[in-house]
C-alpha positions in Angstrom: 17.4 125.0 201.7 16.7 122.4 203.9 20.6 121.6 204.2 21.2 124.9 205.3 18.2 125.1 207.2 19.5 121.9 208.8 22.4 123.1 209.0 21.5 126.5 211.3 19.2 124.3 213.2 22.1 122.4 214.3 23.9 125.2 215.5 21.4 126.7 217.6 20.7 123.6 219.2 24.4 123.3 220.0 24.7 126.9 221.6 21.8 125.6 223.3 23.5 123.3 224.6 26.9 124.6 225.4 24.5 127.3 227.3 22.8 124.7 229.6 25.9 122.7 230.0 27.6 125.9 230.8 25.5 126.4 234.5 26.4 122.8 235.7 29.7 124.2 237.3 27.3 126.8 238.4 24.8 125.0 240.3 27.3 121.9 241.8 29.6 125.0 243.4 26.2 126.8 244.9 25.5 123.0 246.4 28.7 122.8 247.7 28.5 126.3 249.2 25.3 125.5 251.1 26.0 126.0 254.6 25.5 122.2 256.5 27.7 120.5 259.1 28.8 118.1 256.1 28.9 119.3 252.9 26.9 117.3 250.5 29.5 115.0 248.9 30.3 114.7 244.8 28.8 111.6 244.5 25.0 112.1 246.4 24.9 115.4 244.4 25.6 113.5 241.2 23.0 111.1 242.3 20.4 113.6 243.1 21.0 115.1 239.5 20.2 111.7 238.0 17.7 110.8 239.8 15.3 114.0 239.0 16.3 113.7 235.1 15.2 109.8 235.6 11.2 110.0 234.7 12.0 112.1 231.6 14.9 110.0 230.7 12.1 106.7 231.1 9.2 108.1 229.2 11.6 109.3 226.5 12.7 105.9 226.3 9.6 104.2 225.9 8.1 106.6 223.8 11.4 106.2 221.4 11.6 102.6 221.2 8.3 101.2 221.4 7.7 101.2 217.4 11.5 100.7 216.9 13.4 97.4 215.9 14.8 95.6 219.0 18.7 96.2 219.8 20.9 93.9 219.0 23.6 92.6 221.9 26.7 94.5 220.0 23.8 97.5 220.2 23.1 97.0 224.2 27.2 96.2 224.7 28.0 100.0 223.3 25.3 101.7 224.9 26.9 100.2 228.3 30.3 101.6 227.3 28.8 105.0 226.5 26.9 105.4 228.9 29.6 104.6 231.6 31.6 106.9 229.7 29.7 110.0 229.2 27.3 110.9 231.6 28.4 108.7 234.7 32.1 108.7 234.6 32.5 112.0 233.3 30.2 113.4 235.6 31.8 112.0 238.9 35.4 113.2 237.7 33.7 116.4 237.5 31.9 116.7 240.0 34.9 116.2 242.5 37.5 118.0 240.4 34.8 120.8 241.5 35.8 120.8 244.7 39.4 121.9 244.3 39.0 124.5 241.7 36.3 127.4 240.5 33.7 126.8 237.7 35.5 129.3 235.2 38.4 127.2 235.7 36.6 124.1 235.6 35.3 125.1 232.1 38.1 125.6 230.9 39.8 122.3 231.3 37.1 120.6 230.6 37.0 122.7 227.3 39.5 120.2 226.1 37.0 117.4 225.3 36.6 119.4 221.9 40.2 118.6 220.6 40.0 115.3 222.2 36.8 114.5 220.4 38.6 115.5 217.0 41.9 113.4 217.7 40.0 110.3 218.7 37.8 110.8 215.5 41.1 111.1 213.5 43.3 108.5 214.8 40.2 105.7 215.8 37.7 106.8 213.6 39.3 107.4 209.9 37.8 110.3 210.1 39.7 114.0 208.7 40.1 117.3 210.0 39.2 120.3 207.6 41.7 123.8 207.5 38.8 125.6 208.8 38.1 123.4 212.0 42.1 123.5 212.8 41.8 127.1 212.2 39.0 127.1 214.7 40.5 124.8 217.1 43.7 127.1 217.7 41.4 130.5 218.3 39.9 128.5 220.7 42.0 126.7 222.8 44.2 129.7 222.1 42.1 131.4 224.5 41.2 128.8 226.3 44.7 128.7 227.7 45.3 132.3 228.1 42.6 132.3 230.8 44.2 129.3 232.4 47.5 130.7 232.7 45.9 133.7 234.3 44.1 131.5 236.6 46.9 129.1 237.8 48.9 132.2 238.7 45.9 133.4 240.7 46.2 130.7 243.3 47.6 130.6 246.0 48.6 126.3 246.3 49.5 124.9 243.7 48.7 121.5 244.8 44.6 121.3 244.8 44.7 122.9 241.7 46.5 120.3 240.0 44.0 117.6 241.7 41.2 119.5 240.6 42.6 120.3 237.4 43.4 116.4 237.1 40.4 115.0 237.6 38.2 117.7 234.9 41.1 116.9 232.9 39.7 112.8 232.7 36.2 113.9 232.9 36.8 115.7 229.4 38.9 112.6 227.8 36.0 110.6 228.9 33.1 112.7 227.7 35.6 112.7 224.5 35.3 109.2 223.9 31.6 109.1 224.6 30.9 111.8 221.9 33.1 110.1 219.2 31.6 107.2 220.0 27.8 108.5 220.3 27.9 110.0 216.4 27.3 106.6 214.7 24.9 105.3 217.4 23.0 108.5 216.7 22.5 107.9 213.5 21.9 104.2 213.6 19.2 104.3 216.9 18.0 108.4 216.6 19.0 111.0 219.1 15.9 110.4 221.6 16.5 106.9 221.6 19.8 106.9 221.7 20.3 109.7 224.6 17.5 108.1 226.9 18.9 104.8 226.8 22.5 106.0 227.7 21.4 108.1 230.3 19.1 105.1 231.5 22.8 103.4 231.8 24.4 106.6 233.7 21.6 106.4 236.0 21.8 103.0 237.1 25.7 103.0 237.4 25.7 106.6 239.3 23.1 104.6 241.7 24.8 101.7 242.2 28.2 104.0 243.1 25.5 106.0 245.7 24.3 103.0 247.2 27.6 101.0 247.9 29.6 103.8 248.8 27.0 105.9 251.2 24.4 105.7 253.3 21.0 105.9 252.3 20.8 109.2 255.0 23.5 110.6 252.8 20.0 111.1 250.6 18.5 113.6 253.4 19.6 117.1 252.7 18.9 120.5 253.3 16.1 122.2 250.7 18.2 124.4 248.6 20.5 121.1 247.6 17.6 119.5 246.2 16.8 123.3 244.6 20.1 122.9 243.1 19.9 119.0 241.9 15.9 120.1 240.1 17.8 122.8 238.5 20.9 121.0 237.4 18.4 118.0 236.1 16.5 120.0 233.8 18.7 123.0 232.7 22.0 121.5 232.4 21.3 117.7 231.9 17.5 117.3 230.3 17.1 120.2 227.9 21.4 120.1 226.9 21.5 116.4 226.4 18.4 116.1 224.1 19.9 119.2 222.3 23.5 118.1 221.5 22.5 114.7 220.7 20.0 116.4 218.0 22.7 118.8 217.0 25.3 116.0 216.9 22.7 114.5 214.3 22.4 117.5 212.3 26.1 119.0 212.0 28.3 116.2 213.5 30.1 115.7 216.6 33.1 117.9 215.2 31.8 121.1 214.7 28.8 120.5 217.5 31.9 120.2 220.6 33.6 123.1 218.1 30.2 125.1 218.6 30.3 123.7 222.3 33.6 126.4 222.7 31.6 129.2 224.1 30.7 127.4 227.0 33.5 128.9 229.5 32.6 132.3 228.2 29.6 131.6 229.6 30.9 130.3 232.9 33.1 132.7 233.2 30.0 135.0 233.1 28.1 132.9 235.2 30.8 132.1 238.0 31.1 136.4 238.0 27.6 137.0 238.9 26.5 134.1 241.0 30.1 133.3 242.8 31.4 136.1 242.8 34.5 135.0 240.7 36.9 137.3 239.4 37.1 138.3 236.2 40.9 140.0 234.8 41.4 141.3 231.1 43.5 138.2 230.1 40.1 136.1 230.7 37.9 138.4 228.4 40.7 138.0 225.5 40.8 134.6 225.9 36.9 134.1 225.6 37.5 136.8 222.8 39.5 133.8 220.8 37.4 131.5 221.8 33.7 132.9 220.5 36.2 133.8 217.0 36.7 130.3 216.7 33.2 129.2 217.0 32.1 132.0 214.6 34.7 130.7 211.9 33.2 127.2 212.3 29.4 128.5 212.4 29.7 129.6 209.1 28.6 127.6 206.2 
């Protein structure tokens, strides 16, 4: 049953990617909390994340491209556009948003991207959506909305929450366009080659942003910042990025991002465990609905 096995592997890859991505906000918040006269800024932290990831993507990109046919100008144009939208544009907006809101709330807002990815596919790419996917979306986003409303009620000042939410929603929209456009490129170039090249574009854009806006001395940080940067690069970037692309190749972008809606529950747990963020009954009910949606879409 190769189709069934491929589907099952794709689901596990999507879950693994969600697990890794759920750690990103935790590492960012821990890095922001490192005591020092001037806390690390979003651009520097993202630059460290991408620099520590760079050797892996260079090696994978070289290996995957060595025996592959050369890319056309159109391929390079699409790669550059997706690289700017994905792990550069989406990441910098997300890192800025995390300055203002909790890790749990960030993950809940960020997980509007499955809905946005599906809508982009339907509106611009001629794709259809099944009744099961609609049901899974309703369950998942009812849960996300419930937990999101609870977090808004806890906020003393709504202004920073709204600022942070706006940045994270913009990040979600940028990432949704990346995912929607990545599926045909993954089929065309292969998961490893596409992911490595797109990440190299993102890394180049991140470093250009850093050197234009920050002094080189900003890279001199306390040791815990480097530790969180390395952990972010390995566990929240390299591994989940390749797992996500491989999952999309096996089960498609719509189902991969729907399985990824388990991410908010994981971030809430890690936020409570590692950051001391409160978890309420409303949040637990919300994460239960998200899990129900994931189980619905995961069934063959």
